[in-house]
N, C-alpha and C positions, 0 to 999 in steps of 0.2 A: 585063397588069395590070388590064384591064377585066373579065376573066372571073371572077376571084375574088369581087369584090363582087357580081356578077350571080348567081353560084351561091349566094351566101348570101341575097341579097335576094329571090329567087324563092320559096324555101321559107318564109322569114320572112313574106313578103306573103301567100302562100296560107294558111298556118296562122292568121295574124292575121285574115284575111278570114273564114275558117271559124269561128274562135273568136268574133269579133264577131257573126256571124250567129246562132250558137247562143245567145249571151248575150241578144241582142235578142229572140229567140223566147221566152226564159224570161220576159221582161217583157211582151210583147204577148199571149202565149197564157195565161200563168198568173198572174203577180203583179198587174199593173195591173187586169185585169178583175175580180179578186177582192178589190180594195182592200187589197193587201199592198204596203207600202212598204219594200223591202229595204235600207234604209240608203243613205248616200252621196247623190250628186246624182241618181241614178236614183230613189231614194225621194222626194226633194223634188219632182222633175219629175212623179212619179206623183200626188202630192198636188195639185200645180198643175193637172194634167189633170183631176182630180176637181172642183176648185173652179171653174176657168175654162175648161175644155175645151181648154187649150193642148196642141198636139202634144207628146208626151213627148220624142221625139228632138230636136225643135227646142229645147225648153226646156233639155235637157241641154247641147246645143251652146252656147247663149247663156250659161248659167251657167259653162261651162268657159272661156270667153274670158278673163275677168279672172284666173282661176286660172292659166291658161297664161301670161299676160303677166307675172304676178308670178313664177311658177315659172321662166320663161325668164331673168329677170333674176338670180334667186338660184341656179338649178341649171344653167343653160346650155341653149341651144336644142338642141344635139346630144343631150343626155341625154333631152330630151322628145320627140324626133322620132317614135319609135315609138309613144309614148303619144298624141301628137297624131293620128297615122294611125289608131290603134285607136279612139280616142274619136269621131272623125268617122265612121268606119264604123259604130259602134254607133248613133249618132244617126240616120244615114241608114237603116239596117236597121230600127230601131224604127218609124219613121214609115212605111216601106214595108210592113213586115209587118202593121202595124195595118190597112192597107187590103186586104191579100191573104190573111192567115191567120185562120181563125175562132178566136175566143177560147173558152177553157174556163171555164165558169161553174157547174160542178157542186160537188163537195165541196171546201170551202176547204182542208181538211187535205191532200187529194191535190194541190191546186194548189200549196201550200207545199212539199210534198215533191218533186214532179216539176219545179216551177219551180226549186227549189234544185239539183236534179240537172243541169238544163240550164245554169243559171247557173255552177255549179262547173266543168262541162265546158268551157264557153266561155272562162271566165277562165283555166283551166289552159292551154288552147291559146295564149292571148295571152301568158301568163307564160312559156311555154316558149321563146318567141322574144324575150324580154327587154322586152316592152311591158307596159303597164297600160291600163286604160280611163279614166284621168284622174280629174278631180274630187277625191274624197276621198283618193286615193293621193298626189296632189301636195300637197293641203292638209295631210295628215298629215306629209309630209316637211318642209314649210315650218314647221309648228308645232314639229317636233322640232328644227329649227335654232335657233328662238327659245328653246325650253325643252328643252335636251339631256338634262336629268335625267329626262324623261318618255319612256318607250319608245314607238316608233312603233306597236307593237301595242296599247298602252293608249290611244293617241290614236285609233286606228281604232275601238276599242270605244266610247269616249266619243262620237265623232261619230255612229256608227250608233245608239247609244241615244238621242241627241238627236233624230235624224230619226224614229225609231220613236215616241218620245213625242209629237212634233209631229203625226205622221200619226194616231196613236191619238186625239188631241184633235180633229183635224179630222173624222175618220170617226165619232167618238163611239161607238167600238166597241172594247172592251178586247181582244176576240178577234182583231181585226185586228193589233194589236201582237204578240200571242202567236204568230200565224201568221208574222209577219215574222221573229220570233226563230228559229222553226223553219226558215224559208227560208234565213236567213243561216247557221245551224248546218250544215244539209245542204250548202250551197254551199261553205263553208270546209273542211269535212271532205273533200269530194270533190276540191277543189283540192289539198289535202295528199296525198291518196292517189294521185291521178293523177301528180303531180310526183315525189314521193319516198316514198310509203308513209305509214304512220301514226306514224312516230317523232316525237319532240318537237323535235328539232333536229339540226344537223349540225356537226361539227368539220372544218374544211378546212385542210389543210397544203399550202402552195405552195412549191416549190423553183424559184427563178428568179434570174437575174443582175440583175433589175430589181425586187427585193423592195421597196425603199423607195418606188419610184414606184407600184407596185401597192398598197402599204399606204396611201399617200396618197389614191389614188382610192377605195379601199374606205371609208376614213373619211369622205371627202367625199360619196360617192354613196349609201352604205348606212348611214352614221352608226354603224358598228360599230367596236369596239376591235380592234386588231391587235397581236400579239406577235411580235417578231422573235427567233428562236432561233439561236444560233451553232451551226454544224455544219461538218463537214469531209468531203469526198468520199473514200470508202475507196479508190477506184480511182485517181483523179487526185491526191488529196492536197490539193486546192484548198479554201480556206476559203470557206464559203457561208453564206447566211442563209436559214433556213426560216421562212416566214410562217405563223402560226397564227391562225385566226379562227373564232369560234363564231357561227353564223348561224341564223336561223329557216328552216324548210323552204322557204317561198316566196322566200327571198333567194338560195338556192343557185345557181339558174340565172343570176341577175344577177351573182353573184360570178364564175362561170365566164366570163361575157361580158367582165367587166372585166379578168380575167387574160389572156384570149386576145387582147384588143384591144391589150395592151401587150407580151406575150411569147407568141407562138404555140408556142414550144418549152418553155414552163413545164411542170413536172411537178406534177400536182394529185392529192392524196389526200383522199377524202371519207369520213369515218367517222360512224356513227350516234352520237347523243348522247341517251340516254334522258331526261336531265334537265339543264337548264342554269339555274343560279342566279346572280344578280348583276346589275350595271348593264345595263339594257336588256332583261332577261329576268325570270324569276320572282324576287321578293325573297328574300333569305336569311333564314330564320326559325330 
């Protein structure tokens, strides 16, 4: 019984350590030295470092504390365990790399592009193991619980824009905000391509004897709608329920984790969705 969790924890831990280190390098080498605040708590911490010379990693960790406390009460500590692990790693690596790795202070455009590439690679490695880097991820989830009619993706966009505008005002440099947008765009595109390619979304079909339990967890943890379809097994003749759920690319790995945590024998089909319109996605026009 002890070997199974250990076999899963070791690759999870190694990939999250690697991802956190790569993401931290994007901050210390490219974004922070070039006054690029790439949204989220990392962007706020970058601005605080510019204003007060506070260590970026330490500032991120301090700002994450109240977010985690509220998130634990609303979402559950088990759900936040991997996110807590990754966010602490990111904070430690950022402060460590600041002292050890030389910063690039050349062309700001190159800093935005290569910083975005490193950031996207690091985040993708963390997402692959079901974690996040905390901060804005938890905040967006909490806001979506309060305002379920607003999609999580739109909340992310609003939060990032607020941070970029704040940083632009502090730096008094419009180009800084423009480079931050490039950084975020490159990072998000790379995350999507590493995880699942360039498609717009995924349709997931799950065949399981515990469909209702799985549906409840998906609605709770991903805030995604779920449809239960009546079906019958051709070989056994048994009545079954097929769970259908439309998700964004970055949510597919987390849905896999939810399903497998409840039913390791579940049958999962993932199909590409070139366009998804409706509640939580692109508005119907």
